N, C-alpha and C positions, 0 to 999 in steps of 0.2 A: 504494500500500500504506500502510495506516495505521501510525503509529509503534508502537502497541501490538503489532501483528502482526509488525513488523520486529524489535522487541526480543525477542519470543518466538523467532522463527526464528534470530536471531543467537545468542541464548543457547544454544539447542538445538545449533546448529552447533559452537559453542566447546566446550561440555561433553561432547558425544558424541565429540569428536575431540581428546582432551587431547594437548598438546605438539605438535600439528600446525600448522605455520605457515599462516595464512590471509591471503591477499593482500587488501588493502583495495580494490585495483582490481577484482579479481574479485567481491568482495562488493558493491561499488558497482553493478556490472552486474547481478548476480543479484537484489539487493534493491531495485534502482531507487532508489538514494539517493546523495546527494553524499557524498564522503569526509569532509567536515567534519561532516555529520550522523551518519555512522557512528562517527566518533571520539567524539562526544558520547554515542552509544548505548553504546559500549564502556566509557566512563568510568562510566556509570550501572550497567552490569552488573558491572563490576569492584568497585564499592563494595559491592554486595549480596553478591557471592561472598566477598569478604574479611570482611565483617561476619558472614556465616554460617559462616565457617571452612572453606569448600569449596575454596579455592585462590586463585590470583591470575591476572591477565592481563598478559602481557609485551608490550611494544611492540617491533616488529622494524624495524630500519633497512634501507635499500636501496631499489631502484627501486619506487616506488609505496607503500612501507611495508606493514606487516602486523601481525598480532597472533596470539597463541597462548595457550591456556588451560593453566595449570600447576596440576595437581591437588595438593592437600595435605590435611592434617588439622589443624584448629585446636588450639592447646595444650590447651584444656579437653577437647576430644574425644579427644585423644591420651592424656591422663591417665586419662580414663574407660575408654578401650580397654585400657590396660595393667593397670589395677586389676581390671577384669572378667575378663580372660583369665588373669591371675595367680591369681585366686580359683578359676576353673574348673580350671586345671591343678593346683592344690594339693589336689584332692580325693583322699582315700585310695583310693577305689574305682577310680581310674585306674591303679593299680599292677598290672601283669600278672606272672604267674609268670616268674621269670628276671631280675627287676629291670628290666622295661621300663615305659615310661610311655605309656598310651594317648592318642593325640592325633588320631586319624583324624576324629572328629566335628568337632573345632575346625578342622582344616585342610580340612574339607569345608564349612565355614560360609561362604556367600558374603559376609557382612558382615565376617567376620574376614579373608578373602582381600582384599577391597576395601580395608580399612583398612591392612593390611600392605603392599599394593602401593603405596598412596598414600605411606606413610611411607618406604619404600625409594626410590621414585621421587624424592621430595623430597630425600632425603639424598644422592642421586647425580645430581641434575639438571644440575649444572655439570661433570660428569666427562666429557662428550662421549661417552656410551655410545651405541653403534650396534648392539648385540646383547646380549640376555640369554641366558645359558647355564645349563642345569640338567641334572641327571641323572635319568633316568626312575626311578620314576614319581611318587612322592609329592610331589616338589617342583614338578611341572609346573603345577598350578593357581596356586601362589604366583608362579611365574615369569611366567605369562601375565598375571596382574594387574599385576605390576610393569612388564612390557614394554608393556602397554596405556597406562599413564600416562607412559611415556617415549617412546611412539610408535616402538618398535623391534621387530624380529622376535625370536621365541624359537627358540633352537637346543637341541635335545634330544640329550644324550649318551646313547648306547645301551649297554646291557650286552651285547646281542647285535645285531650288524649286520643290518639289514633290506635285502634286495636291492632293494626299491622305492626306497631312498634313494640308489642309485647308488654310485659309488666313495667310499671312506671311509678315514680314517686311524685306526689302532688302537694302543693301548698296553696293556701288562700292568702291574699294580700289586698291592701287598700291602695288603689291607683292614686298617683299624686295629682293628676289633672282632673279626673272625673269624680274622685272620692267615692268610687264604687268598689265593692268587694269583688275581686277577680280571682281566677284560678290559673295556675301554670303547672306544667308537669314535664318530666323528662324521662326517657326510657332508661331503665336500669342497665340494659345491655350496652347502651351507647357510651356510658361513662367508663373511661379506663381506670385501672387501679392506680393508686398514688397520683391522682390527677393533679396537674398544675395547670390551671385554667386561665385563659385570657378571655374576658368578656368583651364582645364587640357589638356595638349597636349604632344605629343611624342618628338617633336624637335623644336628648335627655333634658327634662325640665327640672323636676325636683330630685330625681334619682330614685323614686319609689320602685320602679321596675328593676333597676340594677340591684337595689338592696334586696328585693325579693328573690332575684336570681341567686344572690350570694347565700341567702338563707336556704334556698333549695339545694344548692351545691354542698352546703354544710352537712346535709343529710348523707352525702357520699364521702364525707371527710375530705373533700377536695380543697386544695389550696388555691385561692384566687390570687394570682400574681399581678393582676392589673385589670383596668377597665378602660377600653379605648372607644371614644365616641366621635362620630363625624362632626356633629354640631350639638352644642349645649346652649341653653338660654342663660343670659347674664343674671336673670332673676328667677327664683330666689338665689341670692349670692351664696347662701349656705345650703349645700345639698345634703341629702340623706346618706350619702356615702362620703367618706373622708378624702379619698384620693381617686383621681381619674385623669386620663389624658384625652384632650379634645383637639381637633384640628381647627374648629371655628366656634365662635360664640355669637349669639345674636341678642340685641337689646329688645326692649318692649316693641311689639309690632303694632303699628297703627295704620288704618286704612288711609291712603292718600299721601303717606309719608314713606320715603325710602327706608328700609330696615337698616339698622346699624349693625354691620357684620364685622367682627374682629378676627383677624388671623392669629393663630398661636404658633406660627412658624418659629419665632424667636425663642419661645419657651421650650419648644420641642428640641432645639439644638442640644440641650443638656442630655437628652435621652438618646439622640441619634449617634450612631457609632461611625457612620460613613462620612468622612470629612474631606474627601478628595475634591 
């Protein structure tokens, strides 16, 4: 196999399977190349990925050694992402009757979901996450994007238990916005042992839903390592959960006035590992 072909195949394997460890021994056999040659190939690929701001490649210790691609977003691309989304969200036409902000088109944009997933995955890549949990339904695409870049499964908390998911644990909670008693459940088969969970959701007001999810996960003795939110409201300032990571926040929404959307790109810099 020519080196150019090997470089393309190796790059494709790394990028298509983010955060998945790849054994150099297995790659050596599959690509018919010595480990020393593969190490040189990886160094070349890593240099290009870092320069382009797509992510980094980690070297893994152990029998035979290994590598894995860690997806990220370069600082310049991150700044551009936050500026563009803030501008889109600040459009007066997005305000719906009742003081709601229309975000369905943004949260349905593959590029937005991909960038958000990269940012969340980079922010929590050292947290030992082995499952991403979200509440149906709007947060699912965002959770899937994040889970893909962390190479972990997505667990969906249901409002109504589905018999096809087998036995489940359920709790009742009071919603923060509607002040109604609601139910949520999660399949007992879905939760991994010794779970280290990242909660991902699209929107948070007071944090009642996120807090309820934490209480539900506590029934599995799961360790919640973080809560990642696409957008949170600025009021109430004190949420029902102590710590969370959000990409954007929005002030009080009034019809006829542009919403005040704040980017949290600067605050996220402390959590982001990719500095290239």
